[in-house]
C-alpha positions, 0 to 999 in steps of 0.5 A: 092411401093404398099404393104400390111401394118399394121399401128398397131398390130391387126388382118386382119381387120387392113390390107390395101394396100398402097403406101410406100417407097421401103426399102433402102438396106445396103452394105450386102443386096439385093433388091428383086422385089417380084413376089409371097409371101407365107402366113404362120400362123406366119404372122398373129401371128406377126401382132397380136403382139404375138412375139413382145418380141422376134421380135419387130414390126416397123410401118407401118409393112409389113407382110410376110417372104416367097418370090420368086422374082428377084434381082433388086439391090445389095449392094456393099458387095454382090458378088454372086448375080446380077441384074436379078437373080431369087431367093427364100428366108425366109426373117426374120430380128430381127425387123419386118418391111420390109416383103414380102407382097409388090412389093419390099423387102430386104434380106441378102445373108444367107436368099435366094437361087436361085429359083430351075428350077423345081418350078414355082413362086408360089411354090417357094414362098411357099417353104422356111419357111415350107421347112426349118422348116421341114428340121431343125426339122428332123435334130434336131431329127437326122432323116436319113437312116432307121428312122421311123418318125411320123409327127403330122398334116402332111397335112399342109404346114410344114407337107407335106414338112416333109413327103417328106423330111423325105423320101428323107433323107432315112426314111424307114417309115413315119406315118402322122396324119391327118383327113380322107379327107387327107388320099389320099393326104398323101399316094401320098406323101409317108406317112402312114396316121392315124387319129388324135384325141383321141386314136391316139397313139394306132392307130399308135402302131397298124400300126407299127406292131413291128417297133419302132418310132425313131422320132416324129414331133409335128407340131400342139400342143395340148399336142402331145409332152406328148403323144409321150413320150409313143411312142418314146424311147428317148424324144430327138427324139421328136421335136415341133414347137407348144409347147415351153414347150417341153424342160421341157419334155426332147423333143426339140423345134425348131424355124426356122432360115434362112439358105441358105445352107438348102434352097439349099439342099431343092432346090436340092430335088426339082430338083431331084424329091424328093420334091414338093410344094402343093399350095392350093390357090393363091390370089392377094396381095389385098386379103391378109386379105382373105388369113389370114382368110383361114390360121387361120381356120387351115384346109389348105392343103399345102400353100396359096400364094399371087401373087404380080407381073409378073416375 
């Protein structure tokens, strides 16, 4: 099969397209013909070796954890999927080797769900990791009916999902930090935008007009958790995906986990018109290096997706 591979840890300069064998599946796995693969910052972080202690790489390494595709074959223990089923998933194993930047990938049942009718292939490939991250962060801080939620870096892939998902879960207000060029986008998603940078907490307090923040999501880092301690009465209501030291301050740290039930919930939100996926750019598989450069600049609105094949 044709795939983007890393022969060793490195940067986008080590990426190359090559012909490699398709992955073999175990009885509890399915082989997926990839239509589109989402691009996430963790892809190039894994390829650089930053996560090697927790998730060692096996070379040649195919990057990518987000997939939308068609079931090609199932193992003998897989009962609820069959050849031809359209799926999306967050495909993450304890060791990193068979990613989604190729014509085929493999997955276990808990990593996938059926592609929602309301999502095209590119949008379906952009939903799993970002959507699950947002949803699991909101669950961690018990966001729900009447919550007032702050989302730091709200215009990015995870942030845009968090704004919409918080509203779908019943939040009365969602305040999103972003640059001014993204204010209109956030308002369209249902958030009240605030400029990040020095003085951010004061600007949020002025906007609150007496309301109390019940939950804050740090999706960027840069000391935001410590800043939010002055804003959220209970530090347990603060969660970060960017600051592993958050628990030392009484806050929470979330590293997203595959969960088919959570994916199904996000799919229902899509079908109910409560959640949409913003795809900022689609590129062919051969341009994965360009996608990584764009991802690394940190200014992407929504998601970048690689188009692998026709459905």
